[in-house]
ZADODREN-246090 format. One record per residue (C-alpha): residue in three letters; x, y, z. Coordinates in steps of 0.001 Angstrom, whole numbers, plus 500000, padded with zeros to 6 digits. Layout:
<rs>
ALAXYZ ...
</rs>
This chain:
<rs>
MET500013499992500069 GLY502610502470500968 ASP504679501855497925 VAL501811502583495566 LEU500667505713497383 SER504193507053497832 ASN504593506982494029 ALA501249508847493439 TRP503264512063492774 LEU504154510609489330 ILE500578510920488283 PRO500677514669487604 VAL504378514662486913 LEU504252512322483934 PRO502110514659481735 PHE504358517554482675 LEU507396515568481532 ALA505500514809478269 PHE504956518440477825 ALA508633519320478275 LEU509749516582476031 ILE507484517641473203 GLY508406521257473633 LEU512064520756473777 LEU512685517830471301 LEU509611516564469544 HIS507784519627468235 ARG508944518752464645 TRP507492515233464820 PRO503786515588465517 LYS502989511828465479 LEU505725511091467937 ALA504610513972470165 ALA501096512539470181 ALA502394509154471091 VAL504436510482473915 SER501517512538475250 ILE499111509533475117 THR501782507235476664 ALA502151509621479600 ILE498462510153480326 GLY497938506342479920 ALA500709505654482568 SER498977508304484753 PHE495700506358484257 LEU497211503090485277 LEU498875504590488348 SER495432506226489300 LEU493849502722488983 LEU496390501353491370 VAL495943504265493743 ALA492163503870493684 ARG492392500099494242 THR494626500711497195 VAL492364503435498677 PHE489054501653498169 SER490260498397499601 GLY491088500033502860 ASP489517502213505550 PRO487603505220504007 SER488835507498506852 GLN492500506668506230 ILE494530509522504543 TYR497983509310502957 GLU499930512543503011 MET503509513346501937 SER505045516771501823 VAL508228518837501899 ARG508801522473502947 TRP508097524834500148 LEU507857528260501725 GLU508674529546505148 MET508333532981506653 PRO507328534393510117 GLY503926533135510944 LEU503548531025507790 LYS504844527767506692 VAL503736526225503284 ASP504466522635502331 MET504390521105498807 GLY502955517664498918 ILE500228515226497874 LEU497121514175499783 ILE495519510895498855 ASP492090510028500181 PRO488893508635498572 LEU488015512107497175 THR491382512344495517 ALA491194508766494087 VAL487842509463492479 MET489033512527490762 LEU492183510965489581 LEU490212508213487963 VAL487752510683486330 VAL490478513029485059 THR492872510432483707 THR490065508296482156 VAL488483511096480173 ALA491829512818479344 LEU493197509506477908 LEU490079508876475748 VAL490070512557474609 GLN493646512293473460 ILE493057509013471622 TYR490047510642469921 SER492157513629468928 LEU494390511495466779 GLY491461511233464325 TYR489819514597464921 MET493058516698464710 GLU494733514522461955 GLY496493516870459460 ASP496404519946461663 PRO499710521907461376 GLY499796522566465100 LEU499337518910466104 ALA502516518760468214 SER501594521903470142 TYR498083520653470579 PHE499262517519472394 ALA501830519442474346 TYR499051521757475560 GLN496870518712476350 SER499664517273478425 ILE500211520347480577 PHE496470520793480951 ALA495999517294482224 GLY499057517578484489 SER497844520853485913 MET494445519433486738 LEU496020516294488271 GLY498365518454490334 LEU495345520462491614 VAL493593517236492539 VAL496496515756494568 ALA497553519109496318 ASN497440519052500080 ASN497197522735500677 PHE495570525914499395 GLY498835527466498343 GLN499726524626496085 ILE496185524218494757 PHE496201527937493671 VAL499370527468491697 PHE497854524580489748 TRP494564526479489645 GLU496274529242487655 LEU498130526806485461 VAL494787525164484505 GLY493456528689483602 MET496584529374481487 CYS496244526039479637 SER492537526783478929 TYR493609530088477311 LEU496063528213475047 LEU493620525454474153 ILE490468527608473605 GLY492529529963471461 PHE494338527121469652 TRP493126528201466275 PHE494192531670466912 GLY493802532691463325 LYS490128532905463913 PRO489203536176465590 SER486372534518467507 ALA488833531946468968 ARG491197534719470182 ASP488323536647471724 ALA486928533525473456 ALA490401532746474940 ILE490767536274476255 LYS487247536230477584 ALA487872533013479463 PHE491085534252480889 VAL489773537614482016 THR486545536299483527 ASN488414533690485551 ARG490765536259486828 ILE487884538058488519 GLY486928534805490375 ASP490629533959491116 PHE491185537426492727 GLY488561536675495288 PHE489828533117495747 LEU493375534454496477 LEU492065537030498956 GLY490311534173500739 ILE493580532036500856 LEU495575535057502184 PHE493026535563504932 LEU493237531907505939 ALA497014532150506116 ILE496967535360508189 ILE494353534097510683 PHE495185530413510988 GLY498914530552509994 THR498614527462507792 LEU497200526488504378 ASN497333522800504877 PHE493905521147504454 GLY494403518786507456 ASP495548521563509817 LEU492656523807508832 ALA490161521020509131 ALA491266520496512746 ARG491326524138513711 ILE488160525669511958 PRO485507523708513694 ASP486668525194517013 TYR486763528694515499 HIS483279530300516058 ASN483834533910514748 LEU481399533953511825 ALA482223537552511115 VAL485597536283510025 LEU484641532853508541 LEU481776534275506378 PRO483879536673504219 ILE486588533977503943 ALA484011531414502725 VAL482517533880500253 LEU485890534858498918 LEU486920531186498480 PHE483578530586496619 PHE484578533242494064 GLY487158530704492633 PRO484481528009491909 VAL482151530699490516 GLY484714531495487895 LYS486085528028487204 SER482832526260487249 ALA481159529072485304 GLN478353529928487751 PHE476244532984487324 PRO477349535859486917 LEU480834534548485745 HIS479295532020483450 VAL479827533919480171 TRP483128532492479184 LEU482146528823479008 PRO479730528915475956 ASP482321530903474001 ALA484990528197474868 MET483355526278472111 GLU485724528005469697 GLY488464525639470573 PRO488695522180469102 THR485856519851470092 PRO488149517429472043 VAL489234520419474064 SER485538521277474737 ALA485051517746475831 LEU487986517839478294 ILE487066521364479696 HIS483428520475480175 ALA483703516951481421 ALA486741516453483705 THR489144519367484013 MET488627523007484410 VAL484912523257485181 ALA485181520228487514 ALA487969521952489507 GLY485501524467490989 VAL483188521747492329 TYR486044519766493572 LEU487394522711495493 ILE483996523174497213 ALA484169519469498157 ARG487796519707499354 ALA487113522778501450 PHE483742521536502604 PHE484962521751506290 ILE485038525502505897 PHE481847526078503964 SER479827523726506221 GLN480733525956509181 VAL479087528970507713 PRO475243528445507094 GLN474999531842505258 ALA477702530818502788 MET476091527438502219 LEU472769529046501396 LEU474549531476498975 ILE476176528464497262 ALA472854526631496978 LEU471029529607495513 VAL473827530484493086 GLY473918526874491864 GLY470135526539491584 PHE469802529725489690 THR472577528841487272 ALA470964525365486662 LEU467604526982485713 PHE469164530005483912 ALA471373527892481639 ALA468741525294481016 SER466231527968479756 ILE468866529269477214 ALA469617525786475938 LEU465965525388474872 VAL466341527563471887 GLN470047527298470845 ASN470860526006467401 ASP474541525251467618 ILE475125521593468675 LYS478172522539470863 ARG476439525539472429 ILE473538523395473478 LEU475889521028475212 ALA477785524003476625 TYR474671525422478290 SER473821521931479426 THR477160521858481179 LEU476437525169482930 SER473162523784484027 GLN474594520487485387 LEU477379522353487151 GLY474586524420488814 TYR473102521064489947 MET476470520069491481 VAL477034523437493195 MET473492523459494463 ALA474031519981496010 MET477087521224497767 GLY475224524324499087 ILE472387522049500674 GLY475021519935502359 ALA474828517002499898 MET478552516842499079 THR478305513198498318 ALA475584513675495843 GLY477463516618494235 MET480602514621493735 PHE478641511573492526 HIS477060513850489826 LEU480427515242488884 MET481759511678488323 THR478838510475486184 HIS478554513826484352 ALA482140513576483269 PHE481495510282481407 PHE478269511222479701 LYS479200514836478938 GLY482554513816477573 LEU480702511247475447 LEU478210513906474182 PHE481025516367473243 LEU483060513728471453 ALA479977512441469603 ALA479192516065468564 GLY482821516313467360 SER482289513227465317 VAL479203514925463674 ILE481081518131462999 HIS484025516236461594 ALA481731514338459200 LEU479889517466458092 HIS483162519463457586 GLY482672521918460395 GLU478849522425460281 GLN477435522900463792 ASP473959524232463106 ILE471439521345464024 TRP468903522724461454 LYS471475521955458685 MET471868518278459749 GLY469184515646459899 GLY469101511988458973 LEU472491511305460543 ALA471294508052462239 LYS471533506101458842 LYS474946507628458020 MET476541507512461449 PRO474986504694463543 ILE477730504381466212 THR477947508151466737 THR474068508373466780 TRP473371505615469308 THR476309506552471631 PHE474980510133471559 VAL471480508959472436 ILE472908506942475397 GLY474705510035476630 ALA471531512151476311 LEU469461509507478103 ALA472063509523480991 LEU471983513357480994 ALA468213513336481094 GLY468231510951484034 ILE466474507966482463 PRO467015504743484667 PRO469120502857485067 LEU471813505042483286 ALA474447506917485367 GLY472821510328485455 PHE469618508947486923 TRP471281507846490079 SER473340510968490813 LYS470610513493489720 ASP468007511711491779 GLU470257511792494884 ILE470544515614494438 LEU466784516001494181 LEU466173513771497191 SER468702515702499288 ALA466957518943498414 PHE463589517462499210 ALA464596515707502440 GLY466577518724503579 GLY463522520971503464 TYR464633522913500428 THR461279522457498599 GLY461864525446496236 LEU465283524104495193 TYR463673520648494716 LEU461015522021492461 LEU463543523992490596 GLY465740520993490096 SER462740518951488818 LEU461936521615486374 VAL465434521708485132 ALA465359517847484751 PHE462261518283482516 MET463936520974480487 THR467153518985480102 ALA465328516054478552 PHE463369518344476243 TYR466381520312474747 MET468596517209474461 PHE465994515312472432 ARG465090518405470488 LEU468686518195469324 ILE468477514431468623 PHE465183514430466756 THR466312517376464626 ALA470055516376463942 PHE469940512577463932 PHE466373511579462990 GLY465014514601461171 VAL464932515325457421 ASN468430515318455895 LYS469260518930455279 GLY472924518651454449 GLY474351515446455737 GLU474212513551452336 HIS477946512895452248 ALA478311512277456058 HIS479962509023457046 GLU480896507304460268 SER484056508450461970 PRO487176506123462062 PRO487601503659464897 VAL490132505818466705 MET487257508276467192 THR484367505869467679 GLY486261503675470139 PRO486382506260472826 LEU482611506829472215 VAL481797503211472868 ILE483846503171476080 LEU482341506324477426 ALA478845505081476511 ALA479526501963478601 LEU480600504044481479 SER477483506267481048 VAL475406503144481608 VAL477239501399484458 ALA479048504169486421 GLY475886505149488283 PHE475534501793489977 VAL478248502572492563 GLY475623504852494064 SER472703502415493801 PRO471109500155496431 TRP472368497127494449 MET475979498066495369 ASN474929499193498806 TYR475588502893497990 VAL479258502226498050 PHE480051505700496618 GLY478524507436499663 HIS480401505145501855 TYR483750506472500735 ILE482940510069499595 SER481689512035502552 ALA482644514817504977 PRO481838516105508401 GLY478570517991508064 ALA477649516406504793 VAL474194514715504376 HIS473502511624502397 HIS470107510240501486 PRO469652506946499660 VAL467310507301496660 THR463596506579497396 PRO461134505142494942 THR458910508158494992 ILE461708510477493855 MET462835507954491308 VAL459410507683489698 VAL458646511411489752 SER461982512366488162 SER461752509600485592 LEU458203510671484593 LEU459419514299484168 ALA462297513163481958 LEU460056511072479926 ALA457619513957479611 GLY460433516185478298 ILE461376513551475734 GLY457752513053474730 LEU457110516768474250 ALA460252517037472110 TRP459089514105470010 LEU455634515676469487 ILE457208518930468322 TYR460275517933466398 GLN459704514378465267 LYS455899513884464886 GLN455452517689464350 ALA452045517627465988 VAL452811520994467317 SER454546523659465084 ALA457753524923466643 GLU457586527994464394 LYS454008528805465660 LEU455345528542469181 ARG458088531012468384 GLN455784533395466857 ARG453358533123469825 TRP456084534320472286 PRO458445536225470156 ALA459830538367473002 LEU460503535348475147 TYR462203533547472320 ARG464532536437471479 LEU465344536881475101 LEU466447533213475383 LEU468110533167472012 ASN470233536176473052 LYS471045534616476344 PHE469199537220478378 TYR471598539860476801 ILE474070539206479583 ASP477026539436477174 GLU475660542638475738 PHE475259544076479249 TYR478744543143480162 ALA480057544757476911 TRP478139547970477806 LEU479392547850481393 ARG482914547520480100 LYS482408550486477792 VAL480883552637480567 LEU483283551651483470 VAL486425550661481736 GLU486499552984478774 SER485084555915480834 GLY487524555178483607 ALA490364555100481035 ARG489227558452479698 ALA489079559917483255 LEU492524558616484103 GLU493844560038480811 TRP492451563456481719 ILE494006563270485280 ASP497328562240483764 LEU497312565023481178 LYS495779567821483106 ILE496691567149486708 VAL499899565034486691 ASN501429566539483592 GLY500045570010484552 ALA501805569923487959 VAL505103568676486280 ASN504854571305483559 GLY503768573935485901 LEU506669573374488285 ALA509086573485485209 TYR507481576768484076 LEU507734578164487595 THR511457577261487820 GLU512130578625484399 SER510377581901485185 SER512125582268488515 GLY515407581750486923 ARG514588584180484150 GLY513577586762486696 MET516595586249489037 ARG519084586666486267 TYR518448590433486274 ALA519684590519489801 VAL523179589279488633 ASN524408592198486674 GLY527854592798488108 GLN526947596100489787 VAL527936596361493438 GLN525154598798494316 THR522545596353493076 TYR523979593543495249 ALA524012595985498237 ILE520301596802497769 TRP519412593071497716 ILE521419592599500917 VAL519728595448502655 PHE516326594176501454 GLY517118590680502727 VAL518352592009506116 ALA515199594057506428 VAL512969591078505785 LEU514797588964508379 LEU514530591778511012 ALA510859592130510310 ALA510279588481510678 ALA512295588398513909 LEU510412591354515352 MET506997589729514477 THR508059586596516197 VAL509105588392519369 PHE505888590507519339 THR503841587288518906 VAL505521585628521830 MET505103588601524146 VAL501523588954523370 
</rs>
């Protein structure tokens, strides 16, 4: 056991080594670079399997930690090390599994791209950064990898930097995340100042005995800023849909197992802090619930296949964050795991469609793909059924556990909201399926099934989307909840009533989509014409992006103009005025230096007179 866990540090290091090797030596040989990258993440996957086997075969409460001193200053000591526990083990499996399949898939999707070597180098450092974040044993170390993940997302989203939209999307993601990261960093600094440590274990031991909510509340809120940015929660959600400008495998990795998962993972890792502050927990629950409903409503009318999936990710992340806020940490992490598999599947299947249609992403220009691309079609359907929560697929178990936790915890409003979102999710996903895969062929005449290197990962992820949920089912004695928990977390086994209600809602959503888009018993066009204002509002994403653009113009540009005026008029004015005064004084004083003794005598007498007057005034003032 000790040998396996003591070598766990290699899991994030191997992808970093692949990145270095590609960057220094293999950038001219793209196929070799791809092989090195895949080999590295494959080795990390095998090590993660060994670590998970070791962890899950032992005591769930047992923790392995190894560290060395990284930073030391008065009042603060920061170690660099690894922390292996059941939460770490689950995340390692999720990240390495999806990253490995995405990289294999990329061999087909990115074939012939001139930047292939750079692409795999970025993939390697992206995966390594996420794995480093997962195994970190303190907030300082996690922040370093947190920022590396953000940097890598910038490189991958803007990979096709020749497209202005890709460059803008990369910048948007980078800037938006910096807002959340600034708050996160402040929270970390406050922890260091107040508790003198950033180690998770030390903080978990001290914080339950610290009862000053006036201090803990702002710390918890500031720490939550980080997940709001990384996991794209409202109001910092705007970067994630635009991240679709990157290659589709990148979208799959970001949306399934890396960047957006980092925020939810951080809440789970720091649950010992959040659970001590009821106000912060309520805030987390409300932000998550609102984001889930907000994003689902936008997905109802989107026409781009990747954007539909992107807003679905936003909505599901809202589900996870809401679960954390109501204390259901286990359910939130369970949904993160299942979501990684079926959302990775959906994005890779969408990429297969886009690849076959030579870049087309509009679902209304597809249709009839089921006959042309059977493997892609049916794996996509499996992913959509899992996302919709149809039993017994993976999403059913995790989604129902969240809904049950909300209902059993007395959060009736959030339960109803979550149930509505489940209905909407099923509807918009099968709106996509009936239009793109089973509708009338509108441009897919020459479509063909993707090569095995792309369909293979689809089949594996489809299988995981079917079976992964059983680890949280009664048939396996809710084993996931046995290992993944935390002090203060609640866990509720799924009940038949919740199962039936949620399943009926999902089936109702699928049925409504079938009536409108397959059977066409109800005209979608007439529905749009009946509520044109609502349709435009949803289609334009509630005009949030436009509002932020206006706000930037008002605040940033106006602020820039104000600062320019201050610089030119006040700062430069003061400098130039002083220079003019000096020059004028010098010009005036030169007349006193004329070489005439009588002139100098007059100035001396004048000076003596001034000094005597000043002295007399001083004496008079003192006497009075």
